[in-house]
N, C-alpha and C positions, 0 to 999 in steps of 0.2 A: 502705185509705184512699187518697184521691186525692192527698194531699199528698206522700207519699214517691214515688209514681209519677212525678208531674210534675217534682218536684225532681231525682229521679234521672235523668230523661230529659235535663233541661237540663245537668246535670253531665256526663253521658256525651257529649252533643253537643259541649260545650265542650272536654272533654279529647280527644275523638277528633279534632276539628279541629286542636288544638294539636300533634298528632303527625304531621300531614301533612309530608312531606319538603320541604326547601327546594330551589329550582332548582339545578342543577349550577353550581358555581363561585360561589355566593353564600353569604354567612354570615348567620345570623339576626341581626336587629336588635332593639334593646331598645325602640325607639319604637313607639307604638301602631300597630295593624295598618293602618288606613286612615282618612282624614279623612271618608269618607262615613258613618261610624258616627254622627258628630255630627248630620249632616243627618237621618238616620233617627231619631235620638232626638227631634229637634224635631218631625218628622212624627208620631212615636209620641205625643208629648204632645198635639199638635193633634187627632189622631184620638180619643184618649181623652177630652179635654175636650169635643169636639163630641158624641161618643156620650153622655157623661154629661148634657150639656145637653138633648139630645133625649129621652133615656130618662126623666129625672126628671119626675114628674107636676107639674102646676101646684100651687104652694104647698108642695111637698114639700121645697124648699130651706129652710134655717134662716131663719125669720121672713120669708120671701120676700114674702108678701102686703103686709106693712107697709113693706118696703124699696121695693117697686114702687109703693106708694101715695105714698111720698116723691117718687119720680121723676115720677109723673103730676101731683102737686100743684105741683111746680116749674114745669112749662110751662103748667099751667092758670091759676095765680094769679100767676106771675112774681114770687113772693116766697119768701123762705126760710122753711121751717116752724119752728114753735116748739113745744117739748115742753109738753104739757098743754093746748094750744090747737088745734093742727092736727088735723083729722079726715081719715079716709081717704075717697077718692072713691067715688061711687055704684057704678060698675061693679065695683070691687074688692069692695065690700060685698055686691053681688048674687051674685058668683061663689062666695061661701061656701055658698050653698044648692045649688050645681050641681056643683062640683068635689069629687071624693073626697079625703079627707085622712087623715092618720094618727090613731090613737086618742088620741094626746097632744094634737093640735090640736083634735080633736073635744071632748075633755074641757074645753078652754079656750074653744072657740067652739061652743056646743051646737047651733046651727042647721046646722052642717055634717054631712056624711055620712062616717062612717069607712070605711076600705077594706073591712073584713069585711062591713059592711052593703051597700056598693056592689056588691061582687062577687056577692052573693046576690040582687041585683035581677034582674027579668026583662030579657032582652036589649033589648027594645024600650024599656024605661024608661031603661036606661043610654045607649042611642043618643039618646033624646030629650034627656036632660040634657046630653050632650056637644054636641048641636046648639044648644041654648039657650046653652051656655057660649060656643060659637064665634060667637054673634050679639052678644055683649056688646061695646059700644063706649063710649068715654069720653063722659060727660055733664057738664053744668054742675052745680055744687053739690057738697055733701059729705054723707056719712052722719052718723050720730050716734056712731060709734065712734072714739075718739081713736087717733091714730097714735103708738105708743110708740117708734117709731124716728126721730122727728122731731128728735132732738138731735144727729145725726151731722154732722161737717164735710161740706161740699157738693160737693167736687171730683168724686168718682166719680158722684154723682147728676146733676150738671150735664151731664156727658158723656152719661149715659144719657138724660137728658131731651131733649137735642137729637135723639137717634136716635128716641126714642119719639114726640116731637112730629111727626116726619116720617112716622110710621106711624099717625097718629091715626084714620084711617078703617079700620084693620085690626082684626080680632078680638083680644080680649085674649090668647088662646092664641098667636096668631101673633106678637104684639108681644113677649110674654115669651120665646118661642123665639128670635126674632131677637136680642133683647138678650142672652140667654144665650150664643148662638153667637158673637156678635161679641166680647163682653167676655171670655169664657173663652179664646178664641183669642188675644186681645190679652194677657191675663194670662199665658198659656203662653209667649208670645214674650218678654214682660218677664222672667218668672222664668228662662227659658232663658238669656238674656243676663246677667241678674243673677247666677245661679249660676255661669255660666262665668267672669264677671269675678271672682267671689269665689275660684274655684279658681286663677285667674291670680294674684290678689293674694297668696295664701298659698303660691304656687309649688308647686302640686300636680303630680306627674308625670302625663303626658297620659293614660295608660291608666287610672289611678285617677280622673282627672277625668271620663272617659267613664263609668266605673262610678257615680260620684257623680251625674252628670246623669241617667243611666238610672234609678237608684234613686229619685231625686226624683220622676220622672214615673211611678213605679209606685205612688205613694201614693194610696190611695182617699180619704183625708181631704182631700188637696189638691184633688181634683176636686169633692168635696162642698162645699168652701169657695168655689171660684172659679166653679163652673158653675151658679150661681143668681143672680137679680137681687139685688144688695146692693152693699156697698162693698169687700168683701173681695177681689174680683177685682183691684182696683188695689193694695190694701195689700200683698198677698203679694209681688208682683213688685217694688214700690218698696222694700220692706224689704231684699230681696236686693241691689238696686242700691245702696242707701245703705250697707249694710255693706261691700260691695265697694269703694265709693269711700272709706269711712272707713279700711279696711285699707290701701288704696293711699296715703292721706294719711299714715298712720303710717309706711309704708315709705319714702315720698318726700314730705315735708311742704312742698309748694309751693302756690302760689295756685290753680293749675289744678285739682288734686285737691280742694282745700278748697272751691272754688266748685261743683264737681261734687257733692260730698257735701251741701253746703248746699241745692242745688237739689232733690236727691232727698228730703232730709229735709223741706223745705218742702212738697213735693207730698204726702209722707206725712202730715204734720201736718194738711193740708187734706183728708185722706182718713179717718184714724182717730185718735182721741185717744190711743190707746196708743203713738203715736210720741213722746209726751212723754218716755217712758222713754229712747228713743234720743236725744232732744234733750239730756237730762242726760248721757248717755254722750259725745256730741259735745263738750259743754262741758268735761267733765272731761278728755277726751283732748287738746283744744286747750290747756287750762291746763297739763297735764303736759308737753307738748311745748315750750311756751313756757318753763316753769320749767327744763327741761333744755337750753334754748337750741338746740333742733333746729329751731325756727321762731320767727318774730317776731310781734308784735301786728299789724303792718301786713298780714301774710299772711292772718290770720283775720278782720280787721276787715270787709273787703268781704263775705265770705261771711256773717258774722254780721248785717250790715245787710240783706243779701238775705233772710235767714231771717225777720228781724223785719218787713220790709216785706210779704212774701208771706203769712206765717202769723199774724203778730201781730194783725191786725184781727179774725180769727175768734175767737181766744181772748179778746180784749178784749170782744167781743160776749157770749161766754159769761159773763164776769165781770159785765158790766152787766145781763144778762138773767136769769141764774140765781144769781148770787152766788158762783160758783166757776169755776175755769179749765177743767176738763175737760168739764163739761157732761154728765156721765154720769147714768144713771138713779139710781144710788145716791146721788151727790152731790145730785141734784135732790130726793131724798127725805130729805136731811139726814144721810146717812151720811158721817162724816168720819173723821179719824185716831183719835179717841177710841173711836168705835164699832168700828172695824177692830181696834184693839188689844184691845178687850174680847172680840171674837169669836174671836180667834186661839187662845186656850187651849181653847175649846169644840169645836174642829174635830178630827176624827179624821184627822190629816194622813197617816198611812200609807195609809188607804183612799182618801182624796182624791187623793193623789199617784199611786197605782196607777190610779185611774179616769182622771185627766187624761193620764197617760202612754199608756195603752192607747187612749183615745178620740182622742188626737192622731194615732194610726195608722189607726183604723177606727171610724167611727160611721155607722150606717145612716140618714143624713139626718134629716128631721123625725120619722121613725118610731123613731129611736134603737134600731134592732136592733143586735145584737152579733155579733162574729166570735169564733172560737175563742180563748179566753183563753190557752191553752197556746201557740198559734202566735204570738200577739202578745207574750207574755212572752219567747219565743225571740228575736224581732226586737229587743226592748228589751235583752236580754242581749248580743246581738251588738254593738249600738251602744255599750252601756256598756263592753264589753271594748275596742272600738276607740278610743273617746275616752279611756279610762283609759291605754291604751298611748301615745296621743299625749301625755298629760300626764306620763307617766313619762320620756319622752325630753326632759327639760327643756333639755338643751344644744342640741337641734335646734330648739326652739321660737323663732320669730322674733316681733318686736313686732307685726307685722300679725296673726299668729295669736292673740296674747294679747288684742288688742282684739276679735277675733271671739268669743273665749271670754268676755270681759267682757260683751259684748252678750248672749250667751246667759244668763249668770248674772243680769244686771240685769233682763232681760225676764222671767226666771223669778220674780224677786222681785216684779215688777209683776203677774204672774199670781197669785202668792200673795196679794198685796194685793187683787186683784179677787175672789179666792175669799172672803176675809174680808168684804169689802164686800157681796158677794152673799149670804153667810150671814147677815150682820146685817140686810140689807134684806128677806130672805124669812123671817126668824126660823127659820133652820135648814133650810128646805125645799130649797134649792139644793145639789146635790152638789159643786159646784165652779165655777170660772170656765168660760166657754164654750170648748169644745175647739177651735173654729175659730180662736180667737185664737192658739193655739200654732203655727199653720201658718207664721208668720213665722220660726219657729226651724227649720223643715224644712231649708232650704238650708244654713245655717251648721252645724247639728249634723251633717248628713251630710258636709259638707265636712271638718270636723275629724276625723270618724270615718275617712273614707277616707285623709286625710292621715296619720293615725296608722298605718293598715294599710300605707301605702306605705313606712313607715320600719321595718316589722317584717319583717326578712329571713327568708325561708322561709315562715313561717306566715301572714304578712300577706295574700298573694294567695289563700291557701286560705280564710281567713276572709272575704275580700272576695267570693270566688266563692260561698261559702255564703250570704252576705247577699243577693247578687243573685238566687240561686235561690229563696230563700224569699219575697222581695218579688215576684218574677215569679209565683209560685204564688198569693200573696194577691190580686194584681190579677186573675188569671184566675178565681179562685174568686169574687171580688167580682161579676164579670159573670155567670158561668155558674151559680153556686150560690146567690148571694144576690139580686142586684137584678133580673135578668130574671125568675126565677120569682116574686119578691115582687110585682112590678108587673104580672104576668100573672094574678094571682089565685090562684096555686098555692102561696103561701108559700115558705119557703126549701127548696130541694131537699135531699134527704139527702146525706150526705158520702161515701157509698160509690160507687165508680166505676160499678158496674152500675146502681144506682138513678138516678144522674145521667143515664146513657145512656138509660135507660127513660123518664125524664121528658121529655127532648128528643125521643126517638123517638116517643112516644105522647101526650105532654101538651102540648108547646109549640105544635104546629100548631093544636090545638083551642082554645088560649087566646090565639092571636095576635090575634084580633079584640078581645079584652078589653085586650090590651096597647096596641093602636092607640087605643082609647078612653081609656085611662088616661094614657099617655105623650103627648108633644107632637109625635111624628113617627110615621109608619106603621111597623108592626112589621117589614115587609120591609126598610126602610132600617136599622132598628136591628140586625137580625140580620146584615146586610152589614157594618155597623160593628163588630159583635162579632167576626166572623171576622177582619177586618183587624187588630183590636187584638190578638187572641190570637196570630195568626201573627207580627205584628211583635214582640210581647213575647218569644216563644220564639226568633226569629231573632236579635234584639239581645242577649238574655241569653246565648245560645250563643256569639255572636261576642265578646262582652266577656269571658266566662269563658275562651274560647280564648286571648285576648290575655293574660289574667292567668296562665293556666297556663303559657304560654310564658315569661312573666316569672319564674314560680316555678322553672322548669327552668334558665333562664339565670342566675338569682341565685346558683346553686351552682356555676357554672363560671367560668373565667377570662375568658370573653367578656363577662360582665356588667360594666357600667360604671354611672356615675351616671345616674339616670332623666332622660329628656328632658323639660324643663319646657315648659309651655304657651307657645306663641308670643305 
């Protein structure tokens, strides 16, 4: 199997590097090996988000066609869309007959062509369809198909509409690719600084913060969420920035941190309705701090007014237009608290929880292919052990950490509510809430997990290194075994090392033209990005494991001291 081979290689490299002798006359230091690791982690995230954006076929992102329709409608009509009234533009509608799609989308939109049928077409037919797809340009007017994504808050779409309007003479494939590349890069930077600020707020040791950042950018589901045209690219980064600001406010409740948190929360509320859960958390946090006399009403008054002025008009519009605050599909269909409570006992929560947990780590885009359940369960077990250890060290837990944990629990309750609402709205057809919603929990969960491991003398670094190794393997397998073969027409490559080698040695070149016709960038560019991603992932994981193994060795000697906190 490929898994133990790659995992063992990364472990060996990290441990071998850790045993390199120190320079004469110098003592080993406990602080992280080098600040360049952080810059490489950011570069690593940018490389992977760009590669994902270019590899993903048109409309293979979750509901991407309808999110893109929202964007185009904004600049064509200069009006906000309305759920139940707004229709998708003509060029998006025509693309359905030309672009290959997953079997799930084909089942829902019969005029489309599924991947298996597409790859069986004669080469000339595939080339003709791609050429016609590249000729599509925006046109005046709309189709007859409603846009079911018209209910979302507008901030992310307004930013996208400005960019898309400037490219109105370009083909639909080029416009989508540019939007993906720009927004996924921006999202990566936002999440990087948000996760880093979160690590600072909870006072995480530097080497474990590096591990947390790297692990975050090894998540396949993160890239599946931010690397397609939608509003998730903005929501994921904003959630990390807001939680970092809220944790900092709890640690030092002054007006500056309160205004920062309110600004990020307002931006989040104008991006996704699920930020209402975080608004409730902010309200409760402020009330508790006032009650405990750690802050005053005057400190939170200006931030509260800022939040109301910026986000209030949109949710007032929802109330006037749809009769509810959230403006979600389910609320639009009349699903309220009564229906949600009635649906809760009918749901198999053990199955749903397992599905959501695993799909939060890996979901094969709109094709909804799966990864090894055993591997994902190991990842979940490692995270559970780490977070449990964090919780068991109650004396070490600070208020900033508690509010991060409260955010995780409150948003999990919101996910459970969404699951019940979706179950009620679809009469039991939906397996659970959308797994891309849970990506806002990626940074805080990983932060608490590595914070717990940093407090586990001896075994903590070992468990952290194991976590890094398996996440590295999953990302490499995502590219090499899952996505590249799937979008080249070869299906998922076998999991045995020699079979993977044979596929790339004898099958990849023959199918590279199909990959260029399916993806949004030439196959040669994609393979260059693949090589860079794999090399960076191995180098970074080896360097971080090396640093952790040095900490493991030093933690048992008299030279070990308190970990160096993030600056």
